[in-house]
N, C-alpha and C positions, 0 to 999 in steps of 0.2 A: 107497854107498847115498845117494840124494838125500834131502834133508830136505823134508818136506811141511809147508807153511804153511797153517794153517786160520784163517779169520777169523770171529768171531762175527757173527750176523745176527739181526735181529728184523724181521719183515715180515708183511703181511696174509696170512692163510691162503690166501685166493683172490686172486691178483694182479688179477683182473678186478673185484674188489669191494674197493677200498682202504678203504672205510668199513665193512667187514664187522664182525661181532661177535667175531671171533677173530684172533689173531696166532699165528705160530709162531716159535720161537727155536731156534737150533742153530749149526752151523758149516758153512762153505763153503770149498772149495779155491780156488785162483787162477782156475780156469775157471768158478767160480760153481756148481759141483756141491755138493749137500748131503752131509755126512759124518756118520755116526753117527745117534743118535736126534734126532728133531725134537720139541720140546715145544710142545704147543698151550697158549696163554694167552688167557683171556678179555680182550677189549678193555677192559671195565669195570675190571678189575684194573690194567691198565697205566695207564689214565686216572687212576684213583684215586692210584696211586703217584706218577706224574709230577706231577699237579696239586697234590697235598698235600705233596710233598716239595720243590717249587721255589717259594719265596716270591717274589712280585713286589711291588715298591714303586713307587708312583706318584712321578714326579719331574717337576719343572718347571725348565727352564733360565731364566736371567735374561732371555732374549729372548722368553719366553712360549711356548716349545715344550715340549710335554708328552710323556712316554713312560712305559711300564710297563717298569721295569728289573728283570730277575730278579736274585736274589742272586748276585753275581759269584763267590762261593766255591762255589756249587752248580752253576753253568753255565759251561762253557768258552767261549772266544771262538768256536770253530768251531760249537758248538751254538747259540750266540746268532745267528750269521750264518745258520744253517739256519732258525732260527725266523723271522728277518726275511724270508728267501726264501719261507717258507710263509705269510706274511701278518701276522706281528706287526709293527705299524708301528714304524719307528725313532723318529720324532718327528712330532708333529702340532701345528699351531698351536692355541692355546687357543680362539681364536674358531671354528675348524673343529669342534672338539669340541662347543662350545655350539650351533653351527648344526645339526650332525648330531642332537644330542639334541632340539632343537626340531622338526626335521623328523620324527623318529620319533614324537613325541608330538603332532603337529598335529591329529589327529582325536580325541584323548582329551577327555573332558568337563572343563569348568572346575571344577565343584563336585561334591559327593557323595563316596561312598566311593573312587571311582577318579579323582576330580578332580585336575587337575594345577596349577591356578592357585596354591594355597598353596605348592607346590613351586617354581614359577617365582618367587614372591615371596621365598622363602628363598634361591634361587640369586642373585637380584638383590642381596639384602643381603650375601651372601658375596662376590660380585664387587666390590661397593662397598668392603667392608672390605679386600679384597686390593688394590684400586686405591689406597686410602688408605695402606696399608703401602708400596707402591711410591713414591707421591708423597712420603711422609715420608723415605724413604731418598734420593730424589733431592735433596730440600731439605737433608738432613743433609750429603750429599756436596758440594752447591753451597756451603753455608755454610763449609766447610773451606777455601775458596779454590781448590779444584780444580774446574774445570768438569766438570759432569756428563757431558759428551760432549767429551772433550779433542780428538778428531780431527774434530769437527764432525758434524753430523747427516747421515745418508744422505739422498739426494734424495727418497725415498719418505716421509720423516717430515716432519710439519709441526707445529711447536709453536704452539699457539693462544694460550696465556697461561701464564705461569709460576706454580707448577710444574705442568706438564702432561705428558701422556704421549701418544705417538702410536704406533700399532701398524700393521703391514702387514696389510691385510685382503684380501678377495677382489677385488671389482671396483667397489665403491661406497664413497662417503664417508659416514660416519655421525658425528653429533655427539652425545655423551652428556655430561650435565652432573651427574655425581655430585659431591657435596662442593664445590660452587662452582668446579669445574674442568671443562674440556671435553676430551674424548678424540676424536682424529681417527683414523679407520681409513681409510687411503688405498688 
């Protein structure tokens, strides 16, 4: 007698409505035919379980790339790859996140209950503090006698005055002068 291999599945109840309100779970054979009972599950229940049981931590790499990283103990590499295929960004430059946030809020009022100007000022203070931390670390490393950039700077970087930082930007050069240093985004 041949062995029958069944594979668990979870899919939208109506394949034509992938964003429908219900899913079904059960088992399929190698040909994709369902076997046994199929259990309907409300989408809200699945969303709640998945979103509350998978913690995501914001992470920033030393090069200014930001990502939402799920707890690696809760998510397998294969699941993480599938999440990226479905739209979870792998890494985004910090300046893109700021530009996207500004674009989304460009029509919001400056003042009042929904005013965004105080939030923009808070963002500016936080970015300045973050830049100060990076400048302090560059100065600390430079003071140890080890060049901050032992292999030399990439051509897209331009140091304007020490200690300065340069970031790769979109398509324009901006000069920012927080804390008596300038930042060049090339």
